[in-house]
Phi, psi and omega in degrees: 000134177295161173303317185295321177296316178304311185298323172299314183293328174300312186295319181287327178293315176298314174306313185294321183291322178293322178294319180300316185291327180288321176295316181293324182290316175298324180291324179289330177292319186252357173294114186286336176229160181069168185052233179248123181286164177287145191297333183263012179285117187283153177286156178298150179303336180278351180259355182287135177277124187293341181281339187221029183302323175302314177297317177298327183264008185307312180311328186269328191244013181303318185263010184264132174303146183296334180273011172243005179261128175284117186227136169293149179219160186251111175282132179049060188302322185276009179283349187303335183262007176290135168227170184291349182241017182272004180097174184230144171273116189295336180260009175290151187286344170244038186295319184295313180297310189297321180287338176277330181228072185299319177302310184296313177303313182297323185290335177260358183254336182274111184255341179240161187238352177227167183297165180300314182304321178292322175303318183293321181290340177262023171107342183297133180234000175230124181246120174269095187253119184241125183242148179237127171261120188216124182053031176085007174231161185248138178227146162295154176199172176205113178085293176193313182306128185277149171260213180282156166307141186257315180263013176292159178313121177068020175283195188292323179300313180292328176300316179293320181297324179295320182289317177302314182297320182291342190229067182301338177272358181250124188267125187242124176263113185245115174267113187255129170235154189227143170242129176197170176304145185307320184293337183257352190299314184296310183293324180293319174305316180292320180297313185297323186283318183298313180298316179298313182291336174291319181282333173285331179109109183301322187289347181273343184287127173280121180290149181286335182286342184245336183227161181219170174305337179271001168296148182282161182291320182300324183291321178294313179301318181295326177277002182070029179251119180222028173227127175242119179256117173264130180269104188290328184262350185069017183258352186290317180055052177236142179303326182273005179253111178276142176289126185294319181293328187267347187234358174214161188203137172274348176059032176085009183275338180287127191307329182287342175288325183208075181297136180305134176281065183278162168272117185310312180296320180291317185291328181285315191276321184214101190277006190296328180289322184297314181306312184294322179299313184297310180304312181299324176290323180283333179289318180296323175296317180297318182284346190281145176290127182293337176056236180284002179261007186297331189258014179248167167295142177255101179264092179281125174278091183272062187232160170255118181297117186291336189297334178288344178258349190291322186295311184298314182295327176293327181284322178294323177293333181286341177253333181221162174294155178306141178311141186302327184294342179273336185229338181228153183295164174303137178092003179229174185223165187258135173232134194291342189302140177063041177079358181121115180223166179243132184229160179228142170265160176297159180310135175077350180277155175237161186288130177268177180271357179280164183299148191295334184275352183282161182287347176245034179301334181239153174211149179245117184297154179289142182205161180276134172229153185228165176205177185276160179264154181258133181278135183256296182189170172275135172216134181289323180249146185290332180287352175273355182286140179290163178303146175087004177234174177227158186263142179226131184286348181054055176297347181274358181243154178225132359290143179303140178208151181276143177225153179251128187229166180224156177244150178306159178303142177076000187260156177240158179292132179268176184263004177278170175301141184305333180276356183283163174293349186232037177288353178228154183208161172207171174256128178278155181282157177291128183239149177235148179208157180282156172277151181257139178285134174243001179119170177299145178290143175230203180240071180292335179216107190269146180304306186282332179292320177304312181298313187300325178303308179298310184296316181295332172291328175288316177306313182297318175302320173294322180293321179285334192236261196304326184281004175280350182302142186306323185285348178257315184293337182293336184267346185296130182220263179264128177249094186268121188232160171280145176056053185296333180263349183289175173262111176301152186308125179086357180235186182256160175300139181087347181295318181295317179298323179285335168300320177284313180304319182313327183300345179271355186247003180248000000 
C-alpha cells in the first residue's frame, strides 16, 4: 500500500473512532436505564434508603421549601421507653389518673416502639420530643408516664446527636416541649434547649433569623444546618429556637382541636368508626386553604386520639385488672402489688380470691371425671361376682347373659352402658396450689400501639390513593404518626414511611 493510501486510511480510522466515542458518550448521557443513569434521576420509592432519603433525593428536593417536602414524623417520639414501672411526671396533665392506674396510663401513653435514633434511621424527620424535669433530672414523658433519662452520659440525647452528626444531609425538625413546676418552667425550658443544642451541635442549628419553613432544603444543607428546633412554649428565647406557634400548624388535624363526636363504648370495642372520623379530619386539613399558615410547617397529626378511649378504659380498670394481653404474657395474670406484677397458675388452675403470695392463690374446682369399666368374667347370677365387682345383665347382647365388671378405685358405676367409655365416674377433690411469680408487669402488647397498627394500614391506603389528588398532595408536609417504625396491619416495617417519602418523587 502506498504511503498516501496509508495516511488516508489512518485519517479515516481516527475520524471513525472519534465518531464512535461521541455516539457512545451521547448514549451514556441520555440512556435512562442500564449503563449509567442520568445524574438527576431520583431513585424509585422502594429503593430510597430510609436513613438517608433526603440526601438520596437531593437533586429533586434541593430547591423545594421545607414546608413543601413530604416527611414522616414521630408523634411523642420519646414514649418508646415508657413502662408501667418507670414512674410519673408530677407536672404531667394526667398525673392523678396515671399514679392510680399505671398500667392503663402506660398502655395509652406509649406511641413508639424503638429509640428516637432508630426512628430517624427508619425515615422519621420530625421528632415530637416531650421532656419532664423532675428532682433535678430529665426524662422523656407522655401525659404523665415517664420514659428513660434523657441527658445522661451516653443517653438518648447523645445518641440523637451522634445520628445528626453522621447524617449532615438529613434535616431533622425537633419540636421540644418541657414540663416542670410553673415557677421553674422558663428556666427549665431554656436549659433543655441549651443542653439539646450542645449535644446536637450548636453549629448545626438553623437560626430563626436566617431561615424559615419556606427556606429550601438546599439552602440549609449548603449552610451546614440540618437541625431545626421548634420551641413549643415560646419560653426558650434563643436564636436557635423557632417559635412553634409562629412556624408550625396542625391546621385542625390534631384530635384535640376537633375531637370526634364518637361513642365511647363503640370506639373502645370497635374502633373502625373512630378511624374513619380521624381520617376524614386529616383529609379536611389537607384540603383546607392554609391561608395565613401557608408559610408554616404543616404538621398533620395522623394519630388516633387516646382521650376518647381513656374514660371507658379507666372504668374497666377500676373494676378489674387491665386485660392480661396488655400487661402480662399469655398464660399469666396481673396483680397490682409492687406497682404491678405478673403471676401464673398451674395448668387448668384458676386464680383464687386470696392474696397472690398465699399457698392457695390458685385452685382447681371439683369436677366429675369418667372412665371405662373393666370386664372380669361371665356369670349368670350377680351373687357369683367376686368382691369389688358388679354384675351387668348385658341387655344389649342376645342371648342375654350376665357378666362381672369392675370400676377403678374410688369410682362409681355410671348409668351409661357398661361397655361405654364413661361407664364409671368419680368427683375430683378441690385442689389448691401457689401461683408462680413471672416478673413485673410490663407492656408486652400496648393498647395504643395495637390500635396504631390498624389505623396506619388505613392511613397507608389513603397515602397511596385518594390523597394523591392534586388539591390534597400539594399541602402534604409532615405526617406525624404513632408507631412510625412498625408494620401496619398486613404490611412491612417502613411501608408507611416510604408511602410518605414517595410524594417527593412524583
